[in-house]
All heavy atoms as TSV, in Angstrom:
chain	resi	resn	atom	element	x	y	z
A	1	MET	N	N	109.252	131.022	61.817
A	1	MET	CA	C	108.725	131.567	60.574
A	1	MET	C	C	109.253	132.994	60.386
A	1	MET	O	O	109.446	133.719	61.344
A	1	MET	CB	C	107.198	131.603	60.610
A	1	MET	CG	C	106.514	130.259	60.797
A	1	MET	SD	S	106.719	129.135	59.424
A	1	MET	CE	C	105.685	129.877	58.192
A	2	GLU	N	N	109.487	133.304	59.163
A	2	GLU	CA	C	109.800	134.677	58.779
A	2	GLU	C	C	108.856	135.004	57.642
A	2	GLU	O	O	109.088	134.614	56.505
A	2	GLU	CB	C	111.260	134.807	58.364
A	2	GLU	CG	C	111.704	136.240	58.227
A	2	GLU	CD	C	113.205	136.336	58.093
A	2	GLU	OE1	O	113.909	136.099	59.086
A	2	GLU	OE2	O	113.654	136.612	56.967
A	3	GLY	N	N	107.764	135.676	57.961
A	3	GLY	CA	C	106.690	135.830	56.991
A	3	GLY	C	C	106.100	134.455	56.729
A	3	GLY	O	O	105.862	133.687	57.653
A	4	PRO	N	N	105.916	134.084	55.449
A	4	PRO	CA	C	105.370	132.763	55.148
A	4	PRO	C	C	106.449	131.678	55.067
A	4	PRO	O	O	106.141	130.522	54.816
A	4	PRO	CB	C	104.712	132.975	53.786
A	4	PRO	CG	C	105.565	134.008	53.139
A	4	PRO	CD	C	105.996	134.931	54.261
A	5	ASN	N	N	107.722	132.037	55.280
A	5	ASN	CA	C	108.831	131.105	55.076
A	5	ASN	C	C	109.352	130.521	56.386
A	5	ASN	O	O	109.569	131.241	57.361
A	5	ASN	CB	C	109.988	131.815	54.365
A	5	ASN	CG	C	109.554	132.413	53.055
A	5	ASN	OD1	O	108.927	131.753	52.242
A	5	ASN	ND2	N	109.867	133.678	52.856
A	6	VAL	N	N	109.601	129.223	56.371
A	6	VAL	CA	C	110.220	128.560	57.517
A	6	VAL	C	C	111.720	128.805	57.427
A	6	VAL	O	O	112.337	128.573	56.392
A	6	VAL	CB	C	109.942	127.040	57.487
A	6	VAL	CG1	C	110.703	126.337	58.588
A	6	VAL	CG2	C	108.453	126.776	57.589
A	7	HIS	N	N	112.321	129.295	58.502
A	7	HIS	CA	C	113.764	129.487	58.476
A	7	HIS	C	C	114.449	128.860	59.682
A	7	HIS	O	O	115.666	128.940	59.825
A	7	HIS	CB	C	114.125	130.975	58.374
A	7	HIS	CG	C	113.844	131.761	59.615
A	7	HIS	ND1	N	114.831	132.082	60.511
A	7	HIS	CD2	C	112.702	132.270	60.099
A	7	HIS	CE1	C	114.289	132.775	61.501
A	7	HIS	NE2	N	113.009	132.903	61.275
A	8	ARG	N	N	113.690	128.170	60.549
A	8	ARG	CA	C	114.288	127.506	61.701
A	8	ARG	C	C	113.418	126.326	62.106
A	8	ARG	O	O	112.204	126.423	62.134
A	8	ARG	CB	C	114.409	128.471	62.864
A	8	ARG	CG	C	115.001	127.829	64.099
A	8	ARG	CD	C	115.331	128.833	65.139
A	8	ARG	NE	N	116.513	129.529	64.655
A	8	ARG	CZ	C	117.067	130.558	65.279
A	8	ARG	NH1	N	116.551	131.027	66.370
A	8	ARG	NH2	N	118.138	131.147	64.790
A	9	LEU	N	N	114.068	125.204	62.416
A	9	LEU	CA	C	113.386	124.012	62.903
A	9	LEU	C	C	113.932	123.693	64.286
A	9	LEU	O	O	115.140	123.695	64.490
A	9	LEU	CB	C	113.630	122.821	61.970
A	9	LEU	CG	C	113.187	122.998	60.520
A	9	LEU	CD1	C	113.658	121.808	59.689
A	9	LEU	CD2	C	111.683	123.149	60.434
A	10	PHE	N	N	113.043	123.409	65.224
A	10	PHE	CA	C	113.437	123.079	66.582
A	10	PHE	C	C	113.147	121.617	66.886
A	10	PHE	O	O	112.122	121.088	66.466
A	10	PHE	CB	C	112.661	123.928	67.605
A	10	PHE	CG	C	113.040	125.367	67.591
A	10	PHE	CD1	C	112.261	126.294	66.926
A	10	PHE	CD2	C	114.177	125.804	68.246
A	10	PHE	CE1	C	112.596	127.623	66.900
A	10	PHE	CE2	C	114.525	127.135	68.232
A	10	PHE	CZ	C	113.735	128.053	67.564
A	11	ASP	N	N	114.045	120.990	67.647
A	11	ASP	CA	C	113.824	119.648	68.169
A	11	ASP	C	C	113.373	119.808	69.615
A	11	ASP	O	O	114.198	120.066	70.494
A	11	ASP	CB	C	115.107	118.832	68.084
A	11	ASP	CG	C	114.972	117.447	68.682
A	11	ASP	OD1	O	113.871	117.090	69.148
A	11	ASP	OD2	O	115.982	116.726	68.696
A	12	VAL	N	N	112.097	119.689	69.857
A	12	VAL	CA	C	111.568	119.923	71.200
A	12	VAL	C	C	111.998	118.848	72.193
A	12	VAL	O	O	112.003	119.080	73.394
A	12	VAL	CB	C	110.024	120.059	71.195
A	12	VAL	CG1	C	109.596	121.283	70.426
A	12	VAL	CG2	C	109.373	118.817	70.629
A	13	THR	N	N	112.393	117.673	71.723
A	13	THR	CA	C	112.828	116.612	72.638
A	13	THR	C	C	114.305	116.718	72.979
A	13	THR	O	O	114.698	116.437	74.090
A	13	THR	CB	C	112.548	115.220	72.051
A	13	THR	OG1	O	113.257	115.087	70.814
A	13	THR	CG2	C	111.074	115.004	71.808
A	14	GLY	N	N	115.140	117.129	72.017
A	14	GLY	CA	C	116.585	117.188	72.256
A	14	GLY	C	C	117.131	118.584	72.447
A	14	GLY	O	O	118.300	118.760	72.782
A	15	GLY	N	N	116.318	119.592	72.224
A	15	GLY	CA	C	116.740	120.959	72.450
A	15	GLY	C	C	117.587	121.570	71.350
A	15	GLY	O	O	118.132	122.644	71.522
A	16	GLY	N	N	117.725	120.922	70.226
A	16	GLY	CA	C	118.536	121.449	69.139
A	16	GLY	C	C	117.716	122.263	68.152
A	16	GLY	O	O	116.490	122.325	68.232
A	17	ALA	N	N	118.421	122.904	67.234
A	17	ALA	CA	C	117.753	123.687	66.198
A	17	ALA	C	C	118.612	123.706	64.945
A	17	ALA	O	O	119.833	123.614	65.007
A	17	ALA	CB	C	117.512	125.112	66.676
A	18	ILE	N	N	117.949	123.812	63.811
A	18	ILE	CA	C	118.613	124.036	62.524
A	18	ILE	C	C	118.004	125.312	61.967
A	18	ILE	O	O	116.785	125.429	61.852
A	18	ILE	CB	C	118.370	122.882	61.535
A	18	ILE	CG1	C	118.908	121.572	62.091
A	18	ILE	CG2	C	119.004	123.194	60.187
A	18	ILE	CD1	C	118.558	120.362	61.244
A	19	SER	N	N	118.857	126.282	61.642
A	19	SER	CA	C	118.336	127.544	61.110
A	19	SER	C	C	118.994	127.861	59.779
A	19	SER	O	O	120.109	127.441	59.506
A	19	SER	CB	C	118.554	128.689	62.099
A	19	SER	OG	O	119.922	128.839	62.403
A	20	LEU	N	N	118.276	128.586	58.959
A	20	LEU	CA	C	118.784	129.048	57.675
A	20	LEU	C	C	119.257	130.479	57.869
A	20	LEU	O	O	118.478	131.363	58.217
A	20	LEU	CB	C	117.687	128.986	56.606
A	20	LEU	CG	C	118.063	129.435	55.208
A	20	LEU	CD1	C	119.208	128.600	54.659
A	20	LEU	CD2	C	116.855	129.360	54.289
A	21	GLU	N	N	120.540	130.702	57.659
A	21	GLU	CA	C	121.151	132.008	57.890
A	21	GLU	C	C	121.034	132.892	56.648
A	21	GLU	O	O	120.761	132.409	55.545
A	21	GLU	CB	C	122.612	131.820	58.290
A	21	GLU	CG	C	122.788	131.012	59.576
A	21	GLU	CD	C	122.168	131.693	60.772
A	21	GLU	OE1	O	122.427	132.895	60.989
A	21	GLU	OE2	O	121.416	131.025	61.504
A	22	PRO	N	N	121.248	134.207	56.795
A	22	PRO	CA	C	121.079	135.143	55.675
A	22	PRO	C	C	121.919	134.815	54.435
A	22	PRO	O	O	121.503	135.069	53.324
A	22	PRO	CB	C	121.490	136.487	56.271
A	22	PRO	CG	C	121.227	136.352	57.721
A	22	PRO	CD	C	121.530	134.915	58.051
A	23	GLY	N	N	123.094	134.225	54.615
A	23	GLY	CA	C	123.941	133.886	53.475
A	23	GLY	C	C	123.569	132.574	52.812
A	23	GLY	O	O	124.238	132.120	51.888
A	24	GLY	N	N	122.501	131.931	53.287
A	24	GLY	CA	C	122.064	130.665	52.705
A	24	GLY	C	C	122.634	129.446	53.394
A	24	GLY	O	O	122.314	128.326	53.033
A	25	GLN	N	N	123.482	129.638	54.392
A	25	GLN	CA	C	124.061	128.495	55.095
A	25	GLN	C	C	123.133	128.031	56.212
A	25	GLN	O	O	122.319	128.782	56.708
A	25	GLN	CB	C	125.450	128.820	55.648
A	25	GLN	CG	C	125.469	129.778	56.812
A	25	GLN	CD	C	125.531	131.244	56.426
A	25	GLN	OE1	O	125.212	131.618	55.304
A	25	GLN	NE2	N	125.940	132.079	57.361
A	26	PHE	N	N	123.269	126.753	56.588
A	26	PHE	CA	C	122.528	126.189	57.712
A	26	PHE	C	C	123.376	126.308	58.959
A	26	PHE	O	O	124.586	126.131	58.913
A	26	PHE	CB	C	122.233	124.699	57.491
A	26	PHE	CG	C	121.207	124.441	56.431
A	26	PHE	CD1	C	121.586	124.032	55.166
A	26	PHE	CD2	C	119.859	124.595	56.702
A	26	PHE	CE1	C	120.652	123.781	54.189
A	26	PHE	CE2	C	118.903	124.354	55.733
A	26	PHE	CZ	C	119.310	123.939	54.476
A	27	GLU	N	N	122.729	126.573	60.084
A	27	GLU	CA	C	123.422	126.554	61.373
A	27	GLU	C	C	122.748	125.517	62.254
A	27	GLU	O	O	121.528	125.516	62.416
A	27	GLU	CB	C	123.359	127.910	62.054
A	27	GLU	CG	C	124.064	127.916	63.396
A	27	GLU	CD	C	124.020	129.264	64.066
A	27	GLU	OE1	O	124.242	130.277	63.390
A	27	GLU	OE2	O	123.740	129.301	65.279
A	28	LEU	N	N	123.560	124.622	62.803
A	28	LEU	CA	C	123.080	123.585	63.700
A	28	LEU	C	C	123.487	123.964	65.112
A	28	LEU	O	O	124.666	124.251	65.363
A	28	LEU	CB	C	123.697	122.235	63.320
A	28	LEU	CG	C	123.398	121.040	64.211
A	28	LEU	CD1	C	121.908	120.716	64.189
A	28	LEU	CD2	C	124.207	119.839	63.767
A	29	SER	N	N	122.544	124.010	66.024
A	29	SER	CA	C	122.868	124.345	67.406
A	29	SER	C	C	122.151	123.387	68.341
A	29	SER	O	O	121.152	122.769	67.979
A	29	SER	CB	C	122.461	125.783	67.718
A	29	SER	OG	O	121.068	125.956	67.545
A	30	GLY	N	N	122.698	123.268	69.543
A	30	GLY	CA	C	122.087	122.395	70.533
A	30	GLY	C	C	122.809	122.479	71.854
A	30	GLY	O	O	123.857	123.125	71.980
A	31	ALA	N	N	122.267	121.814	72.829
A	31	ALA	CA	C	122.858	121.785	74.162
A	31	ALA	C	C	124.159	120.987	74.141
A	31	ALA	O	O	124.358	120.137	73.268
A	31	ALA	CB	C	121.867	121.157	75.135
A	32	PRO	N	N	125.061	121.257	75.082
A	32	PRO	CA	C	126.310	120.485	75.161
A	32	PRO	C	C	126.021	118.992	75.352
A	32	PRO	O	O	125.067	118.625	76.042
A	32	PRO	CB	C	127.009	121.047	76.395
A	32	PRO	CG	C	126.406	122.382	76.621
A	32	PRO	CD	C	124.990	122.289	76.117
A	33	LEU	N	N	126.838	118.168	74.728
A	33	LEU	CA	C	126.695	116.721	74.854
A	33	LEU	C	C	127.900	116.161	75.601
A	33	LEU	O	O	128.899	116.853	75.795
A	33	LEU	CB	C	126.576	116.084	73.467
A	33	LEU	CG	C	125.352	116.523	72.663
A	33	LEU	CD1	C	125.432	115.983	71.247
A	33	LEU	CD2	C	124.076	116.068	73.337
A	34	GLU	N	N	127.813	114.897	76.018
A	34	GLU	CA	C	128.837	114.310	76.872
A	34	GLU	C	C	130.065	113.803	76.124
A	34	GLU	O	O	131.165	113.853	76.650
A	34	GLU	CB	C	128.238	113.157	77.680
A	34	GLU	CG	C	127.195	113.617	78.683
A	34	GLU	CD	C	126.614	112.459	79.476
A	34	GLU	OE1	O	127.219	111.369	79.484
A	34	GLU	OE2	O	125.556	112.656	80.079
A	35	THR	N	N	129.891	113.296	74.900
A	35	THR	CA	C	131.031	112.688	74.199
A	35	THR	C	C	131.184	113.269	72.797
A	35	THR	O	O	130.245	113.824	72.224
A	35	THR	CB	C	130.852	111.159	74.059
A	35	THR	OG1	O	129.781	110.905	73.147
A	35	THR	CG2	C	130.556	110.508	75.405
A	36	VAL	N	N	132.370	113.102	72.253
A	36	VAL	CA	C	132.624	113.542	70.886
A	36	VAL	C	C	131.772	112.740	69.906
A	36	VAL	O	O	131.345	113.251	68.878
A	36	VAL	CB	C	134.124	113.453	70.530
A	36	VAL	CG1	C	134.599	112.015	70.481
A	36	VAL	CG2	C	134.416	114.167	69.229
A	37	HIS	N	N	131.484	111.496	70.231
A	37	HIS	CA	C	130.665	110.656	69.356
A	37	HIS	C	C	129.242	111.193	69.235
A	37	HIS	O	O	128.654	111.188	68.153
A	37	HIS	CB	C	130.653	109.212	69.852
A	37	HIS	CG	C	132.018	108.617	69.944
A	37	HIS	ND1	N	132.765	108.306	68.837
A	37	HIS	CD2	C	132.781	108.326	71.014
A	37	HIS	CE1	C	133.937	107.834	69.213
A	37	HIS	NE2	N	133.970	107.833	70.530
A	38	GLN	N	N	128.691	111.670	70.330
A	38	GLN	CA	C	127.359	112.272	70.296
A	38	GLN	C	C	127.359	113.535	69.450
A	38	GLN	O	O	126.419	113.789	68.700
A	38	GLN	CB	C	126.879	112.594	71.715
A	38	GLN	CG	C	126.593	111.373	72.552
A	38	GLN	CD	C	126.328	111.737	74.005
A	38	GLN	OE1	O	126.933	112.650	74.552
A	38	GLN	NE2	N	125.414	111.003	74.622
A	39	ASN	N	N	128.419	114.332	69.558
A	39	ASN	CA	C	128.519	115.555	68.756
A	39	ASN	C	C	128.658	115.251	67.278
A	39	ASN	O	O	128.076	115.935	66.439
A	39	ASN	CB	C	129.682	116.416	69.236
A	39	ASN	CG	C	129.328	117.216	70.461
A	39	ASN	OD1	O	128.540	118.148	70.374
A	39	ASN	ND2	N	129.865	116.834	71.595
A	40	LEU	N	N	129.430	114.236	66.933
A	40	LEU	CA	C	129.577	113.854	65.528
A	40	LEU	C	C	128.253	113.364	64.959
A	40	LEU	O	O	127.898	113.693	63.832
A	40	LEU	CB	C	130.647	112.769	65.378
A	40	LEU	CG	C	132.075	113.239	65.607
A	40	LEU	CD1	C	133.025	112.048	65.650
A	40	LEU	CD2	C	132.489	114.227	64.537
A	41	TRP	N	N	127.501	112.581	65.749
A	41	TRP	CA	C	126.194	112.105	65.288
A	41	TRP	C	C	125.268	113.284	65.045
A	41	TRP	O	O	124.603	113.371	64.025
A	41	TRP	CB	C	125.591	111.154	66.319
A	41	TRP	CG	C	124.274	110.611	65.872
A	41	TRP	CD1	C	124.080	109.498	65.117
A	41	TRP	CD2	C	122.984	111.162	66.113
A	41	TRP	NE1	N	122.732	109.318	64.889
A	41	TRP	CE2	C	122.043	110.332	65.490
A	41	TRP	CE3	C	122.534	112.274	66.795
A	41	TRP	CZ2	C	120.683	110.588	65.528
A	41	TRP	CZ3	C	121.167	112.530	66.835
A	41	TRP	CH2	C	120.266	111.686	66.211
A	42	ARG	N	N	125.239	114.240	65.985
A	42	ARG	CA	C	124.354	115.397	65.843
A	42	ARG	C	C	124.768	116.266	64.657
A	42	ARG	O	O	123.923	116.817	63.960
A	42	ARG	CB	C	124.337	116.227	67.120
A	42	ARG	CG	C	123.410	117.425	66.969
A	42	ARG	CD	C	123.152	118.167	68.231
A	42	ARG	NE	N	124.355	118.708	68.804
A	42	ARG	CZ	C	124.417	119.238	70.012
A	42	ARG	NH1	N	123.361	119.271	70.775
A	42	ARG	NH2	N	125.539	119.721	70.468
A	43	ALA	N	N	126.050	116.381	64.399
A	43	ALA	CA	C	126.515	117.204	63.280
A	43	ALA	C	C	126.074	116.638	61.937
A	43	ALA	O	O	125.969	117.367	60.949
A	43	ALA	CB	C	128.030	117.337	63.317
A	44	ASP	N	N	125.791	115.336	61.882
A	44	ASP	CA	C	125.378	114.690	60.633
A	44	ASP	C	C	123.865	114.694	60.440
A	44	ASP	O	O	123.374	114.261	59.414
A	44	ASP	CB	C	125.914	113.252	60.602
A	44	ASP	CG	C	125.814	112.637	59.217
A	44	ASP	OD1	O	126.104	113.341	58.233
A	44	ASP	OD2	O	125.439	111.458	59.124
A	45	VAL	N	N	123.118	115.217	61.397
A	45	VAL	CA	C	121.653	115.230	61.312
A	45	VAL	C	C	121.150	115.943	60.057
A	45	VAL	O	O	120.302	115.400	59.345
A	45	VAL	CB	C	121.029	115.823	62.593
A	45	VAL	CG1	C	119.557	116.131	62.410
A	45	VAL	CG2	C	121.230	114.866	63.755
A	46	PRO	N	N	121.629	117.160	59.723
A	46	PRO	CA	C	121.102	117.816	58.514
A	46	PRO	C	C	121.348	117.005	57.244
A	46	PRO	O	O	120.495	116.939	56.368
A	46	PRO	CB	C	121.857	119.139	58.453
A	46	PRO	CG	C	122.315	119.383	59.834
A	46	PRO	CD	C	122.558	118.022	60.428
A	47	SER	N	N	122.488	116.356	57.162
A	47	SER	CA	C	122.797	115.553	55.984
A	47	SER	C	C	121.847	114.372	55.867
A	47	SER	O	O	121.312	114.086	54.798
A	47	SER	CB	C	124.236	115.064	56.053
A	47	SER	OG	O	124.566	114.336	54.903
A	48	ARG	N	N	121.605	113.680	56.969
A	48	ARG	CA	C	120.681	112.537	56.951
A	48	ARG	C	C	119.252	112.992	56.694
A	48	ARG	O	O	118.507	112.350	55.971
A	48	ARG	CB	C	120.764	111.773	58.274
A	48	ARG	CG	C	122.074	111.039	58.469
A	48	ARG	CD	C	122.022	110.085	59.654
A	48	ARG	NE	N	121.443	110.661	60.848
A	48	ARG	CZ	C	122.117	111.310	61.803
A	48	ARG	NH1	N	123.416	111.479	61.683
A	48	ARG	NH2	N	121.497	111.785	62.865
A	49	ALA	N	N	118.870	114.116	57.284
A	49	ALA	CA	C	117.487	114.579	57.179
A	49	ALA	C	C	117.130	115.055	55.777
A	49	ALA	O	O	115.969	115.026	55.385
A	49	ALA	CB	C	117.233	115.698	58.182
A	50	THR	N	N	118.105	115.496	55.018
A	50	THR	CA	C	117.825	116.051	53.694
A	50	THR	C	C	118.332	115.178	52.549
A	50	THR	O	O	118.224	115.575	51.392
A	50	THR	CB	C	118.455	117.443	53.558
A	50	THR	OG1	O	119.872	117.322	53.705
A	50	THR	CG2	C	117.908	118.414	54.588
A	51	ALA	N	N	118.872	114.015	52.851
A	51	ALA	CA	C	119.521	113.178	51.837
A	51	ALA	C	C	118.617	112.876	50.648
A	51	ALA	O	O	119.026	113.026	49.495
A	51	ALA	CB	C	120.030	111.878	52.458
A	52	ARG	N	N	117.405	112.445	50.898
A	52	ARG	CA	C	116.521	112.046	49.799
A	52	ARG	C	C	116.169	113.217	48.890
A	52	ARG	O	O	116.097	113.070	47.675
A	52	ARG	CB	C	115.262	111.407	50.363
A	52	ARG	CG	C	114.563	110.549	49.341
A	52	ARG	CD	C	113.511	109.688	49.948
A	52	ARG	NE	N	112.408	110.520	50.424
A	52	ARG	CZ	C	111.379	110.074	51.095
A	52	ARG	NH1	N	111.298	108.814	51.425
A	52	ARG	NH2	N	110.409	110.879	51.474
A	53	GLY	N	N	115.984	114.394	49.445
A	53	GLY	CA	C	115.613	115.545	48.638
A	53	GLY	C	C	116.758	116.183	47.874
A	53	GLY	O	O	116.568	116.757	46.813
A	54	ARG	N	N	117.974	116.078	48.405
A	54	ARG	CA	C	119.094	116.760	47.753
A	54	ARG	C	C	119.888	115.871	46.796
A	54	ARG	O	O	120.599	116.367	45.933
A	54	ARG	CB	C	120.016	117.381	48.784
A	54	ARG	CG	C	120.734	116.429	49.652
A	54	ARG	CD	C	121.573	117.128	50.718
A	54	ARG	NE	N	122.015	116.190	51.708
A	54	ARG	CZ	C	123.046	115.363	51.546
A	54	ARG	NH1	N	123.739	115.374	50.433
A	54	ARG	NH2	N	123.370	114.519	52.483
A	55	GLN	N	N	119.760	114.557	46.903
A	55	GLN	CA	C	120.536	113.670	46.030
A	55	GLN	C	C	120.245	113.885	44.543
A	55	GLN	O	O	121.190	113.969	43.756
A	55	GLN	CB	C	120.322	112.215	46.424
A	55	GLN	CG	C	121.092	111.839	47.667
A	55	GLN	CD	C	120.788	110.436	48.155
A	55	GLN	OE1	O	119.846	109.801	47.708
A	55	GLN	NE2	N	121.602	109.956	49.078
A	56	PRO	N	N	118.996	114.000	44.106
A	56	PRO	CA	C	118.757	114.226	42.681
A	56	PRO	C	C	119.343	115.559	42.177
A	56	PRO	O	O	119.601	115.726	40.999
A	56	PRO	CB	C	117.235	114.245	42.558
A	56	PRO	CG	C	116.724	113.576	43.771
A	56	PRO	CD	C	117.742	113.822	44.849
A	57	LEU	N	N	119.556	116.489	43.087
A	57	LEU	CA	C	120.103	117.801	42.720
A	57	LEU	C	C	121.613	117.875	42.861
A	57	LEU	O	O	122.217	118.905	42.584
A	57	LEU	CB	C	119.452	118.887	43.593
A	57	LEU	CG	C	117.931	118.951	43.533
A	57	LEU	CD1	C	117.411	119.938	44.580
A	57	LEU	CD2	C	117.456	119.336	42.149
A	58	ALA	N	N	122.246	116.781	43.340
A	58	ALA	CA	C	123.684	116.721	43.556
A	58	ALA	C	C	124.162	117.834	44.497
A	58	ALA	O	O	125.164	118.487	44.250
A	58	ALA	CB	C	124.444	116.764	42.235
A	59	ILE	N	N	123.402	118.034	45.588
A	59	ILE	CA	C	123.751	119.034	46.581
A	59	ILE	C	C	124.385	118.328	47.766
A	59	ILE	O	O	123.899	117.309	48.222
A	59	ILE	CB	C	122.497	119.808	47.048
A	59	ILE	CG1	C	121.910	120.591	45.879
A	59	ILE	CG2	C	122.831	120.732	48.207
A	59	ILE	CD1	C	120.561	121.207	46.180
A	60	GLY	N	N	125.470	118.870	48.293
A	60	GLY	CA	C	126.126	118.307	49.462
A	60	GLY	C	C	126.302	119.361	50.544
A	60	GLY	O	O	125.933	120.526	50.366
A	61	PHE	N	N	126.855	118.949	51.666
A	61	PHE	CA	C	127.127	119.845	52.787
A	61	PHE	C	C	128.608	119.885	53.068
A	61	PHE	O	O	129.309	118.894	52.923
A	61	PHE	CB	C	126.407	119.383	54.060
A	61	PHE	CG	C	124.918	119.602	54.032
A	61	PHE	CD1	C	124.051	118.531	53.960
A	61	PHE	CD2	C	124.392	120.870	54.083
A	61	PHE	CE1	C	122.691	118.721	53.952
A	61	PHE	CE2	C	123.022	121.080	54.053
A	61	PHE	CZ	C	122.182	119.996	53.998
A	62	LEU	N	N	129.100	121.032	53.495
A	62	LEU	CA	C	130.464	121.200	53.940
A	62	LEU	C	C	130.406	121.679	55.376
A	62	LEU	O	O	129.813	122.733	55.645
A	62	LEU	CB	C	131.196	122.233	53.071
A	62	LEU	CG	C	132.598	122.628	53.520
A	62	LEU	CD1	C	133.530	121.430	53.426
A	62	LEU	CD2	C	133.118	123.765	52.671
A	63	GLY	N	N	130.960	120.918	56.296
A	63	GLY	CA	C	130.922	121.284	57.708
A	63	GLY	C	C	132.117	122.132	58.098
A	63	GLY	O	O	133.216	121.959	57.569
A	64	SER	N	N	131.907	123.057	58.995
A	64	SER	CA	C	133.004	123.857	59.555
A	64	SER	C	C	132.659	124.223	60.981
A	64	SER	O	O	131.505	124.235	61.377
A	64	SER	CB	C	133.250	125.115	58.719
A	64	SER	OG	O	132.141	125.971	58.794
A	65	ALA	N	N	133.683	124.502	61.736
A	65	ALA	CA	C	133.469	124.863	63.151
A	65	ALA	C	C	134.129	126.192	63.450
A	65	ALA	O	O	134.989	126.651	62.786
A	65	ALA	CB	C	134.032	123.792	64.057
């Protein structure tokens, strides 16, 4: 929390987090994984988690590393 606003979500089971950065971008972080496939699945979590809410607004995500 930052005041009354949520700016970070933690996954207590998998150790990952999604945070809202000052420029409005999301940052996805987590522990190292064993395969590239696991990393690709985790990188798509924000898109899957927000799909229903952002589709009517035509909002998408652009990934970068």
